[in-house]
TIRO-852344 format. One record per residue (C-alpha): residue number from 1; residue in one letter; x negated, y negated, z. Coordinates in steps of 0.05 Angstrom, whole numbers. Each point is the difference from the previous one (the first is absolute). Example, Ala and Ser with C-alpha at 12.3 -4.5 7.8 and 13.67 -1.06 7.14 Angstrom:
BEGIN
<r k="1" r="A" east="-246" north="90" up="156"/>
<r k="2" r="S" east="-27" north="-69" up="-13"/>
//
This chain:
BEGIN
<r k="1" r="M" east="278" north="-262" up="278"/>
<r k="2" r="T" east="-46" north="55" up="-7"/>
<r k="3" r="S" east="14" north="54" up="-50"/>
<r k="4" r="P" east="23" north="66" up="29"/>
<r k="5" r="D" east="-52" north="32" up="-42"/>
<r k="6" r="S" east="-52" north="-44" up="29"/>
<r k="7" r="G" east="-6" north="48" up="61"/>
<r k="8" r="V" east="-20" north="62" up="-38"/>
<r k="9" r="P" east="-53" north="39" up="35"/>
<r k="10" r="R" east="-70" north="-9" up="-37"/>
<r k="11" r="L" east="-73" north="3" up="3"/>
<r k="12" r="V" east="-66" north="-9" up="-40"/>
<r k="13" r="V" east="-50" north="45" up="-19"/>
<r k="14" r="A" east="-62" north="-32" up="-2"/>
<r k="15" r="A" east="-80" north="14" up="-1"/>
<r k="16" r="P" east="-66" north="-29" up="15"/>
<r k="17" r="S" east="-16" north="7" up="-77"/>
<r k="18" r="S" east="22" north="37" up="-59"/>
<r k="19" r="G" east="-12" north="74" up="0"/>
<r k="20" r="S" east="18" north="11" up="71"/>
<r k="21" r="G" east="57" north="40" up="-15"/>
<r k="22" r="K" east="56" north="-45" up="4"/>
<r k="23" r="T" east="42" north="23" up="-63"/>
<r k="24" r="T" east="-9" north="74" up="27"/>
<r k="25" r="V" east="26" north="-23" up="67"/>
<r k="26" r="A" east="55" north="-47" up="-25"/>
<r k="27" r="T" east="25" north="46" up="-53"/>
<r k="28" r="G" east="0" north="58" up="50"/>
<r k="29" r="L" east="36" north="-39" up="52"/>
<r k="30" r="M" east="55" north="-20" up="-55"/>
<r k="31" r="A" east="8" north="76" up="-13"/>
<r k="32" r="A" east="-3" north="28" up="72"/>
<r k="33" r="L" east="56" north="-55" up="20"/>
<r k="34" r="A" east="39" north="14" up="-60"/>
<r k="35" r="G" east="-3" north="72" up="14"/>
<r k="36" r="R" east="31" north="-12" up="65"/>
<r k="37" r="G" east="60" north="-27" up="-31"/>
<r k="38" r="L" east="-18" north="-75" up="4"/>
<r k="39" r="A" east="14" north="-47" up="-60"/>
<r k="40" r="V" east="-69" north="-27" up="-12"/>
<r k="41" r="S" east="-11" north="-65" up="-34"/>
<r k="42" r="P" east="-75" north="0" up="-34"/>
<r k="43" r="H" east="-36" north="-63" up="-12"/>
<r k="44" r="K" east="-71" north="-19" up="-24"/>
<r k="45" r="V" east="-37" north="-62" up="17"/>
<r k="46" r="G" east="-36" north="-25" up="-61"/>
<r k="47" r="P" east="12" north="4" up="-79"/>
<r k="48" r="D" east="-17" north="79" up="1"/>
<r k="49" r="Y" east="43" north="37" up="-49"/>
<r k="50" r="I" east="-22" north="74" up="15"/>
<r k="51" r="D" east="4" north="3" up="79"/>
<r k="52" r="P" east="74" north="-11" up="-4"/>
<r k="53" r="G" east="12" north="59" up="-46"/>
<r k="54" r="Y" east="-25" north="42" up="49"/>
<r k="55" r="H" east="46" north="-37" up="55"/>
<r k="56" r="A" east="62" north="8" up="-41"/>
<r k="57" r="L" east="-19" north="81" up="-7"/>
<r k="58" r="A" east="-4" north="1" up="81"/>
<r k="59" r="T" east="68" north="-41" up="13"/>
<r k="60" r="G" east="44" north="11" up="-66"/>
<r k="61" r="R" east="5" north="-77" up="-7"/>
<r k="62" r="V" east="-33" north="-50" up="-39"/>
<r k="63" r="G" east="-70" north="-20" up="19"/>
<r k="64" r="R" east="-1" north="-78" up="5"/>
<r k="65" r="N" east="-57" north="-47" up="3"/>
<r k="66" r="L" east="-8" north="-59" up="53"/>
<r k="67" r="D" east="-52" north="-52" up="-31"/>
<r k="68" r="A" east="-5" north="-68" up="31"/>
<r k="69" r="Y" east="-44" north="-26" up="-55"/>
<r k="70" r="L" east="41" north="20" up="-55"/>
<r k="71" r="C" east="67" north="-18" up="25"/>
<r k="72" r="G" east="-12" north="-45" up="54"/>
<r k="73" r="T" east="2" north="8" up="81"/>
<r k="74" r="E" east="80" north="-26" up="0"/>
<r k="75" r="L" east="16" north="63" up="-40"/>
<r k="76" r="V" east="-34" north="57" up="41"/>
<r k="77" r="G" east="56" north="3" up="50"/>
<r k="78" r="P" east="55" north="1" up="-52"/>
<r k="79" r="L" east="-33" north="50" up="-48"/>
<r k="80" r="F" east="-10" north="47" up="59"/>
<r k="81" r="L" east="67" north="-4" up="30"/>
<r k="82" r="H" east="24" north="7" up="-80"/>
<r k="83" r="G" east="-38" north="68" up="1"/>
<r k="84" r="A" east="15" north="24" up="75"/>
<r k="85" r="R" east="81" north="-15" up="-7"/>
<r k="86" r="G" east="30" north="58" up="31"/>
<r k="87" r="C" east="-61" north="36" up="26"/>
<r k="88" r="D" east="-10" north="30" up="68"/>
<r k="89" r="I" east="-79" north="-20" up="-1"/>
<r k="90" r="A" east="-49" north="-34" up="-47"/>
<r k="91" r="V" east="-72" north="13" up="-9"/>
<r k="92" r="V" east="-44" north="-46" up="-30"/>
<r k="93" r="E" east="-68" north="23" up="-29"/>
<r k="94" r="G" east="-52" north="-63" up="4"/>
<r k="95" r="V" east="-59" north="-16" up="-54"/>
<r k="96" r="M" east="-72" north="5" up="8"/>
<r k="97" r="G" east="-24" north="-15" up="70"/>
<r k="98" r="L" east="48" north="-33" up="48"/>
<r k="99" r="Y" east="-24" north="-69" up="-1"/>
<r k="100" r="D" east="-19" north="1" up="-75"/>
<r k="101" r="G" east="38" north="-43" up="-47"/>
<r k="102" r="A" east="-8" north="-44" up="-63"/>
<r k="103" r="A" east="-65" north="-23" up="-11"/>
<r k="104" r="G" east="-16" north="-70" up="25"/>
<r k="105" r="E" east="74" north="-6" up="26"/>
<r k="106" r="G" east="-10" north="17" up="74"/>
<r k="107" r="E" east="52" north="52" up="22"/>
<r k="108" r="L" east="46" north="-12" up="-56"/>
<r k="109" r="A" east="26" north="69" up="-30"/>
<r k="110" r="S" east="-37" north="40" up="59"/>
<r k="111" r="T" east="34" north="53" up="32"/>
<r k="112" r="A" east="-3" north="-40" up="63"/>
<r k="113" r="Q" east="34" north="-52" up="-25"/>
<r k="114" r="V" east="59" north="44" up="-25"/>
<r k="115" r="A" east="7" north="32" up="69"/>
<r k="116" r="K" east="-2" north="-68" up="31"/>
<r k="117" r="L" east="57" north="-20" up="-49"/>
<r k="118" r="L" east="38" north="63" up="10"/>
<r k="119" r="R" east="-11" north="-7" up="80"/>
<r k="120" r="A" east="-19" north="73" up="-7"/>
<r k="121" r="P" east="-47" north="40" up="40"/>
<r k="122" r="V" east="-68" north="27" up="-32"/>
<r k="123" r="V" east="-26" north="77" up="1"/>
<r k="124" r="L" east="-73" north="-3" up="-11"/>
<r k="125" r="V" east="-28" north="62" up="-37"/>
<r k="126" r="V" east="-74" north="6" up="17"/>
<r k="127" r="D" east="-42" north="48" up="-42"/>
<r k="128" r="A" east="-41" north="29" up="65"/>
<r k="129" r="S" east="-44" north="44" up="-40"/>
<r k="130" r="S" east="-65" north="-30" up="17"/>
<r k="131" r="Q" east="11" north="-34" up="67"/>
<r k="132" r="S" east="21" north="22" up="67"/>
<r k="133" r="R" east="-7" north="-59" up="62"/>
<r k="134" r="S" east="-10" north="-52" up="-58"/>
<r k="135" r="V" east="71" north="7" up="-17"/>
<r k="136" r="A" east="19" north="-43" up="65"/>
<r k="137" r="A" east="-41" north="-61" up="-29"/>
<r k="138" r="L" east="37" north="12" up="-68"/>
<r k="139" r="V" east="67" north="1" up="29"/>
<r k="140" r="H" east="-10" north="-51" up="50"/>
<r k="141" r="G" east="-26" north="-52" up="-52"/>
<r k="142" r="F" east="64" north="11" up="-46"/>
<r k="143" r="V" east="45" north="-5" up="64"/>
<r k="144" r="S" east="-30" north="-65" up="19"/>
<r k="145" r="W" east="-13" north="-32" up="-68"/>
<r k="146" r="D" east="69" north="-36" up="-2"/>
<r k="147" r="P" east="42" north="5" up="55"/>
<r k="148" r="E" east="63" north="-8" up="-45"/>
<r k="149" r="V" east="-12" north="68" up="-24"/>
<r k="150" r="R" east="25" north="55" up="43"/>
<r k="151" r="I" east="-32" north="64" up="-6"/>
<r k="152" r="G" east="46" north="49" up="32"/>
<r k="153" r="G" east="-49" north="65" up="-5"/>
<r k="154" r="V" east="-55" north="32" up="-32"/>
<r k="155" r="I" east="0" north="71" up="-52"/>
<r k="156" r="L" east="-65" north="27" up="5"/>
<r k="157" r="N" east="-14" north="28" up="-71"/>
<r k="158" r="K" east="-52" north="53" up="-21"/>
<r k="159" r="V" east="-16" north="27" up="70"/>
<r k="160" r="A" east="-50" north="61" up="-1"/>
<r k="161" r="S" east="12" north="36" up="64"/>
<r k="162" r="D" east="39" north="6" up="67"/>
<r k="163" r="R" east="-70" north="-27" up="31"/>
<r k="164" r="H" east="1" north="-61" up="-55"/>
<r k="165" r="E" east="69" north="-13" up="14"/>
<r k="166" r="A" east="-10" north="-10" up="80"/>
<r k="167" r="L" east="-55" north="-46" up="-12"/>
<r k="168" r="L" east="39" north="-43" up="-42"/>
<r k="169" r="R" east="63" north="0" up="46"/>
<r k="170" r="E" east="-41" north="-20" up="64"/>
<r k="171" r="A" east="-26" north="-54" up="-42"/>
<r k="172" r="V" east="66" north="-24" up="-27"/>
<r k="173" r="D" east="28" north="5" up="69"/>
<r k="174" r="S" east="-52" north="-52" up="23"/>
<r k="175" r="V" east="30" north="-53" up="-44"/>
<r k="176" r="G" east="73" north="10" up="22"/>
<r k="177" r="V" east="29" north="24" up="-70"/>
<r k="178" r="P" east="37" north="57" up="-2"/>
<r k="179" r="V" east="-23" north="65" up="-40"/>
<r k="180" r="L" east="65" north="18" up="-40"/>
<r k="181" r="G" east="-33" north="50" up="-49"/>
<r k="182" r="V" east="-64" north="39" up="-16"/>
<r k="183" r="L" east="-10" north="30" up="-65"/>
<r k="184" r="R" east="-50" north="53" up="-17"/>
<r k="185" r="R" east="-38" north="3" up="-68"/>
<r k="186" r="T" east="37" north="39" up="-52"/>
<r k="187" r="A" east="-7" north="4" up="-78"/>
<r k="188" r="R" east="78" north="18" up="-5"/>
<r k="189" r="V" east="21" north="-75" up="5"/>
<r k="190" r="D" east="-48" north="-26" up="-50"/>
<r k="191" r="V" east="21" north="-39" up="-56"/>
<r k="192" r="P" east="-40" north="-1" up="-67"/>
<r k="193" r="S" east="-31" north="-70" up="-20"/>
<r k="194" r="R" east="-28" north="-29" up="-65"/>
<r k="195" r="H" east="-18" north="-68" up="-29"/>
<r k="196" r="L" east="56" north="-40" up="29"/>
<r k="197" r="G" east="17" north="38" up="63"/>
<r k="198" r="L" east="44" north="57" up="16"/>
<r k="199" r="V" east="34" north="39" up="-56"/>
<r k="200" r="P" east="70" north="-20" up="-1"/>
<r k="201" r="V" east="56" north="51" up="22"/>
<r k="202" r="A" east="27" north="4" up="-71"/>
<r k="203" r="E" east="-61" north="29" up="-30"/>
<r k="204" r="R" east="-10" north="52" up="56"/>
<r k="205" r="G" east="73" north="36" up="6"/>
<r k="206" r="S" east="0" north="56" up="51"/>
<r k="207" r="E" east="-69" north="-13" up="22"/>
<r k="208" r="A" east="26" north="-71" up="31"/>
<r k="209" r="V" east="57" north="34" up="26"/>
<r k="210" r="D" east="-44" north="52" up="36"/>
<r k="211" r="A" east="-48" north="-55" up="21"/>
<r k="212" r="V" east="55" north="-41" up="36"/>
<r k="213" r="T" east="23" north="57" up="31"/>
<r k="214" r="A" east="-66" north="18" up="28"/>
<r k="215" r="M" east="-7" north="-76" up="24"/>
<r k="216" r="G" east="70" north="6" up="38"/>
<r k="217" r="A" east="-20" north="63" up="37"/>
<r k="218" r="Q" east="-66" north="-28" up="20"/>
<r k="219" r="V" east="31" north="-61" up="29"/>
<r k="220" r="A" east="56" north="41" up="28"/>
<r k="221" r="A" east="-52" north="44" up="35"/>
<r k="222" r="G" east="-54" north="-49" up="21"/>
<r k="223" r="C" east="44" north="-60" up="19"/>
<r k="224" r="D" east="49" north="-20" up="57"/>
<r k="225" r="L" east="57" north="-13" up="-48"/>
<r k="226" r="E" east="46" north="-22" up="57"/>
<r k="227" r="A" east="-51" north="-51" up="29"/>
<r k="228" r="L" east="-4" north="-30" up="-75"/>
<r k="229" r="V" east="73" north="-4" up="-1"/>
<r k="230" r="G" east="3" north="-30" up="64"/>
<r k="231" r="L" east="-55" north="-53" up="-22"/>
<r k="232" r="A" east="41" north="-16" up="-64"/>
<r k="233" r="R" east="60" north="-18" up="45"/>
<r k="234" r="A" east="-43" north="-41" up="37"/>
<r k="235" r="A" east="-2" north="-50" up="-61"/>
<r k="236" r="G" east="18" north="-71" up="17"/>
<r k="237" r="P" east="63" north="-27" up="-41"/>
<r k="238" r="L" east="-18" north="-38" up="-63"/>
<r k="239" r="P" east="10" north="-72" up="-2"/>
<r k="240" r="A" east="69" north="-25" up="11"/>
<r k="241" r="G" east="38" north="-13" up="-65"/>
<r k="242" r="S" east="-42" north="59" up="-34"/>
<r k="243" r="A" east="45" north="35" up="-57"/>
<r k="244" r="P" east="-17" north="56" up="-52"/>
<r k="245" r="W" east="-25" north="-25" up="-73"/>
<r k="246" r="T" east="53" north="8" up="-52"/>
<r k="247" r="P" east="-12" north="-3" up="-72"/>
<r k="248" r="V" east="69" north="-53" up="-4"/>
<r k="249" r="P" east="43" north="39" up="-50"/>
<r k="250" r="T" east="21" north="-41" up="-61"/>
<r k="251" r="R" east="70" north="-29" up="12"/>
<r k="252" r="S" east="28" north="-4" up="-72"/>
<r k="253" r="V" east="30" north="60" up="-29"/>
<r k="254" r="K" east="9" north="-32" up="-71"/>
<r k="255" r="K" east="-75" north="10" up="-20"/>
<r k="256" r="S" east="-21" north="57" up="-39"/>
<r k="257" r="T" east="-44" north="60" up="33"/>
<r k="258" r="P" east="-63" north="7" up="-39"/>
<r k="259" r="R" east="-34" north="67" up="11"/>
<r k="260" r="V" east="-68" north="-7" up="22"/>
<r k="261" r="A" east="-52" north="61" up="-3"/>
<r k="262" r="V" east="-49" north="6" up="57"/>
<r k="263" r="A" east="-59" north="49" up="-16"/>
<r k="264" r="G" east="-10" north="55" up="52"/>
<r k="265" r="G" east="-31" north="65" up="4"/>
<r k="266" r="A" east="-67" north="22" up="18"/>
<r k="267" r="A" east="-40" north="-54" up="-45"/>
<r k="268" r="F" east="39" north="-60" up="29"/>
<r k="269" r="T" east="11" north="9" up="77"/>
<r k="270" r="F" east="-8" north="-69" up="22"/>
<r k="271" r="S" east="54" north="-42" up="10"/>
<r k="272" r="Y" east="38" north="-38" up="62"/>
<r k="273" r="A" east="69" north="25" up="9"/>
<r k="274" r="E" east="20" north="-64" up="13"/>
<r k="275" r="H" east="-10" north="-13" up="-78"/>
<r k="276" r="T" east="53" north="46" up="-25"/>
<r k="277" r="E" east="49" north="-25" up="50"/>
<r k="278" r="L" east="-10" north="-69" up="-18"/>
<r k="279" r="L" east="10" north="20" up="-74"/>
<r k="280" r="A" east="62" north="35" up="17"/>
<r k="281" r="A" east="24" north="-62" up="39"/>
<r k="282" r="A" east="-10" north="-42" up="-53"/>
<r k="283" r="G" east="49" north="35" up="-40"/>
<r k="284" r="A" east="-46" north="50" up="-34"/>
<r k="285" r="E" east="14" north="76" up="-12"/>
<r k="286" r="V" east="-66" north="28" up="22"/>
<r k="287" r="V" east="-28" north="69" up="-38"/>
<r k="288" r="T" east="-58" north="35" up="16"/>
<r k="289" r="F" east="-43" north="34" up="-49"/>
<r k="290" r="D" east="-62" north="40" up="-8"/>
<r k="291" r="P" east="-51" north="-22" up="-47"/>
<r k="292" r="L" east="-32" north="77" up="3"/>
<r k="293" r="R" east="63" north="33" up="-17"/>
<r k="294" r="D" east="50" north="-41" up="-33"/>
<r k="295" r="E" east="-6" north="-9" up="-76"/>
<r k="296" r="E" east="34" north="-68" up="-9"/>
<r k="297" r="L" east="28" north="-48" up="47"/>
<r k="298" r="P" east="71" north="6" up="34"/>
<r k="299" r="E" east="57" north="-18" up="-53"/>
<r k="300" r="G" east="18" north="-71" up="4"/>
<r k="301" r="T" east="-62" north="-26" up="33"/>
<r k="302" r="R" east="3" north="-73" up="1"/>
<r k="303" r="G" east="-62" north="-15" up="48"/>
<r k="304" r="L" east="-61" north="42" up="23"/>
<r k="305" r="V" east="-39" north="-1" up="63"/>
<r k="306" r="I" east="-67" north="41" up="5"/>
<r k="307" r="G" east="-38" north="-7" up="65"/>
<r k="308" r="G" east="-62" north="26" up="27"/>
<r k="309" r="G" east="-27" north="72" up="8"/>
<r k="310" r="F" east="-58" north="42" up="-38"/>
<r k="311" r="P" east="13" north="-4" up="-78"/>
<r k="312" r="E" east="-73" north="15" up="-2"/>
<r k="313" r="V" east="4" north="69" up="35"/>
<r k="314" r="Y" east="59" north="16" up="-55"/>
<r k="315" r="A" east="-30" north="-37" up="-55"/>
<r k="316" r="C" east="5" north="60" up="-45"/>
<r k="317" r="E" east="69" north="22" up="17"/>
<r k="318" r="L" east="19" north="-77" up="-6"/>
<r k="319" r="S" east="-25" north="-9" up="-74"/>
<r k="320" r="A" east="21" north="71" up="-21"/>
<r k="321" r="N" east="69" north="-30" up="11"/>
<r k="322" r="E" east="10" north="-31" up="-62"/>
<r k="323" r="G" east="72" north="-4" up="-3"/>
<r k="324" r="L" east="6" north="-45" up="64"/>
<r k="325" r="R" east="-63" north="-42" up="-16"/>
<r k="326" r="K" east="40" north="-19" up="-66"/>
<r k="327" r="S" east="63" north="-12" up="43"/>
<r k="328" r="V" east="-36" north="-45" up="46"/>
<r k="329" r="A" east="-33" north="-35" up="-55"/>
<r k="330" r="E" east="64" north="-14" up="-37"/>
<r k="331" r="L" east="38" north="-25" up="58"/>
<r k="332" r="A" east="-57" north="-46" up="20"/>
<r k="333" r="L" east="-18" north="-25" up="-72"/>
<r k="334" r="G" east="76" north="-15" up="-5"/>
<r k="335" r="G" east="-5" north="-54" up="49"/>
<r k="336" r="A" east="29" north="41" up="64"/>
<r k="337" r="P" east="-21" north="-19" up="70"/>
<r k="338" r="V" east="-55" north="42" up="22"/>
<r k="339" r="A" east="-34" north="-5" up="66"/>
<r k="340" r="A" east="-66" north="42" up="9"/>
<r k="341" r="E" east="-52" north="-5" up="58"/>
<r k="342" r="C" east="-62" north="34" up="2"/>
<r k="343" r="A" east="12" north="73" up="-27"/>
<r k="344" r="G" east="53" north="-28" up="-45"/>
<r k="345" r="L" east="-50" north="-51" up="-25"/>
<r k="346" r="L" east="-45" north="59" up="-29"/>
<r k="347" r="Y" east="68" north="37" up="-21"/>
<r k="348" r="L" east="11" north="-58" up="-46"/>
<r k="349" r="C" east="-70" north="-10" up="-25"/>
<r k="350" r="R" east="-26" north="26" up="-69"/>
<r k="351" r="E" east="-44" north="54" up="35"/>
<r k="352" r="L" east="-19" north="28" up="68"/>
<r k="353" r="D" east="-71" north="32" up="-3"/>
<r k="354" r="G" east="7" north="10" up="-73"/>
<r k="355" r="L" east="67" north="26" up="-3"/>
<r k="356" r="P" east="62" north="-22" up="-36"/>
<r k="357" r="M" east="49" north="-38" up="48"/>
<r k="358" r="C" east="58" north="-46" up="-12"/>
<r k="359" r="G" east="-35" north="-51" up="-48"/>
<r k="360" r="V" east="45" north="-54" up="24"/>
<r k="361" r="L" east="-58" north="-43" up="24"/>
<r k="362" r="D" east="-64" north="-9" up="-43"/>
<r k="363" r="A" east="-47" north="17" up="55"/>
<r k="364" r="A" east="-37" north="66" up="18"/>
<r k="365" r="A" east="-1" north="29" up="73"/>
<r k="366" r="R" east="-61" north="44" up="30"/>
<r k="367" r="M" east="-19" north="29" up="69"/>
<r k="368" r="S" east="-53" north="-41" up="37"/>
<r k="369" r="E" east="-47" north="15" up="56"/>
<r k="370" r="R" east="19" north="-62" up="32"/>
<r k="371" r="L" east="54" north="-3" up="47"/>
<r k="372" r="T" east="45" north="-64" up="-2"/>
<r k="373" r="L" east="38" north="-10" up="68"/>
<r k="374" r="G" east="27" north="-57" up="38"/>
<r k="375" r="Y" east="59" north="-45" up="7"/>
<r k="376" r="R" east="10" north="-60" up="-48"/>
<r k="377" r="D" east="30" north="-68" up="0"/>
<r k="378" r="A" east="29" north="-10" up="-70"/>
<r k="379" r="V" east="46" north="-47" up="-38"/>
<r k="380" r="A" east="33" north="16" up="-65"/>
<r k="381" r="V" east="-32" north="-31" up="-61"/>
<r k="382" r="S" east="50" north="17" up="-53"/>
<r k="383" r="D" east="76" north="2" up="0"/>
<r k="384" r="S" east="17" north="74" up="-2"/>
<r k="385" r="A" east="59" north="50" up="16"/>
<r k="386" r="L" east="-18" north="3" up="71"/>
<r k="387" r="A" east="-22" north="-78" up="21"/>
<r k="388" r="G" east="-5" north="-65" up="-29"/>
<r k="389" r="A" east="-63" north="-34" up="-7"/>
<r k="390" r="G" east="-22" north="-32" up="65"/>
<r k="391" r="T" east="31" north="54" up="46"/>
<r k="392" r="R" east="-47" north="23" up="54"/>
<r k="393" r="L" east="0" north="69" up="27"/>
<r k="394" r="R" east="-49" north="43" up="37"/>
<r k="395" r="G" east="-28" north="66" up="-24"/>
<r k="396" r="H" east="-44" north="54" up="8"/>
<r k="397" r="E" east="-54" north="35" up="-42"/>
<r k="398" r="F" east="-23" north="69" up="6"/>
<r k="399" r="H" east="-27" north="32" up="-59"/>
<r k="400" r="R" east="-67" north="34" up="-34"/>
<r k="401" r="T" east="18" north="-16" up="-67"/>
<r k="402" r="V" east="-17" north="-57" up="-48"/>
<r k="403" r="V" east="42" north="-35" up="-49"/>
<r k="404" r="E" east="-29" north="-37" up="-63"/>
<r k="405" r="P" east="15" north="-51" up="-11"/>
<r k="406" r="G" east="24" north="-14" up="67"/>
<r k="407" r="A" east="48" north="-53" up="-26"/>
<r k="408" r="G" east="40" north="-15" up="-57"/>
<r k="409" r="A" east="9" north="-63" up="-30"/>
<r k="410" r="S" east="55" north="-14" up="47"/>
<r k="411" r="P" east="-22" north="25" up="65"/>
<r k="412" r="A" east="46" north="28" up="55"/>
<r k="413" r="W" east="-35" north="-30" up="63"/>
<r k="414" r="G" east="-54" north="-49" up="19"/>
<r k="415" r="M" east="-31" north="26" up="61"/>
<r k="416" r="R" east="-10" north="-53" up="56"/>
<r k="417" r="A" east="-44" north="39" up="50"/>
<r k="418" r="P" east="-42" north="35" up="10"/>
<r k="419" r="E" east="-27" north="-20" up="-65"/>
<r k="420" r="R" east="34" north="-45" up="-57"/>
<r k="421" r="R" east="10" north="38" up="-63"/>
<r k="422" r="V" east="59" north="9" up="-44"/>
<r k="423" r="E" east="27" north="80" up="-11"/>
<r k="424" r="G" east="51" north="36" up="-36"/>
<r k="425" r="F" east="47" north="-8" up="-61"/>
<r k="426" r="V" east="63" north="-33" up="-16"/>
<r k="427" r="E" east="25" north="19" up="-68"/>
<r k="428" r="R" east="67" north="0" up="-22"/>
<r k="429" r="G" east="38" north="26" up="52"/>
<r k="430" r="V" east="-60" north="33" up="33"/>
<r k="431" r="H" east="-27" north="-12" up="65"/>
<r k="432" r="A" east="-65" north="45" up="9"/>
<r k="433" r="S" east="-49" north="-10" up="53"/>
<r k="434" r="Y" east="-45" north="37" up="55"/>
<r k="435" r="L" east="37" north="-37" up="54"/>
<r k="436" r="H" east="44" north="29" up="47"/>
<r k="437" r="T" east="50" north="-41" up="32"/>
<r k="438" r="H" east="60" north="5" up="51"/>
<r k="439" r="W" east="65" north="-23" up="-33"/>
<r k="440" r="A" east="31" north="-6" up="68"/>
<r k="441" r="A" east="-41" north="-61" up="7"/>
<r k="442" r="E" east="33" north="-29" up="-61"/>
<r k="443" r="P" east="67" north="34" up="-12"/>
<r k="444" r="G" east="5" north="-48" up="-59"/>
<r k="445" r="V" east="-46" north="43" up="-42"/>
<r k="446" r="A" east="48" north="56" up="2"/>
<r k="447" r="R" east="62" north="-51" up="-18"/>
<r k="448" r="R" east="-39" north="-25" up="-53"/>
<r k="449" r="F" east="-27" north="59" up="-30"/>
<r k="450" r="V" east="72" north="35" up="0"/>
<r k="451" r="E" east="31" north="-70" up="-31"/>
<r k="452" r="R" east="-59" north="13" up="-57"/>
<r k="453" r="C" east="29" north="72" up="-11"/>
<r k="454" r="R" east="69" north="-29" up="-10"/>
<r k="455" r="T" east="-19" north="-53" up="-50"/>
<r k="456" r="S" east="-58" north="34" up="-37"/>
//
């Protein structure tokens, strides 16, 4: 039987390439629909952590990722339904170009694949700033490339004038695809970028609120919201038997409830909502702390999770918070379970760009000109608080820093693809690595971590 939630109206906002304006359109559409009183479920294709922050600001709900590489195609529908439970409509922002996916893996992890898995219509956002009639050839190509992908309409972005709009509409009409919106060039909706993409919401405060408000106003004024909602309602039913993902609550009431501290604040904004849900389901009391402000870990902390973010941007402030650095070091050196990803790895190092960090790992981190980016197929090399040796997980790397040495005596991961190498550190209860993973793909990670917190 099909879950009642499988009928939630939904659409995917995609583009021919990065930089076309799909984040502006997707976020603006979410804000515009929420402004009309709809409960909007926000989603992002791929491993991106930053866009979901803007989605959450637009909708008042947690932004969630749908990644067929990290989690497998079988979890895309269930994770979508988990996030969309109780909502009136769902908006899914794509990644890169519509048909771009994991390198060398065909359509895997592409926006097109996710649209097909969700049986959701696609709205194609086209940057029309340097074309007129040629837009017809572009749209025709995207419509005809994969007949299983239903492109239900086009939104023309960065249109210069009424005359430009008329030429574009005439061209797109010849393809038989409706124009659902036209957006003019404006600086009000621009979001600043730096070395890893957009600046996260947590760092911008009221500026982010103003930008999202402007996006919502632009989309409401320039797009046919009724037609977009109608398109979303025309989404096909999810496959029979589809049901929302669940973190599966722990049944036992006899076990202790260890307190797990999770780093947050402006320096550590990269995390998947499912991680804390899985920790709580495994029996942990999850408490958030801010390494920029809190001078010690929450009282009674038995385990520590430090995700990704931008410690390099806040290196001076993190280093100056000597009290917390000592608190983290004492916990880690005492054998407590610590899971650190990317930014967390840098924070645990001896130093970052010459500034003292926690000193848990005898390694130095520094900024680099080289961007490391891509999916990884990995296997756990050493037994740790997260996984037993031999556990296979897929992950993602995204950083412009280098840690020397890159691996400890007991490495965290052996990379199987795209290149063979070992990486990361397993020392005492610490598991530290550049690799971002999605624990929904292997719920045993959270259960193992919480159990180690109970017994350490």
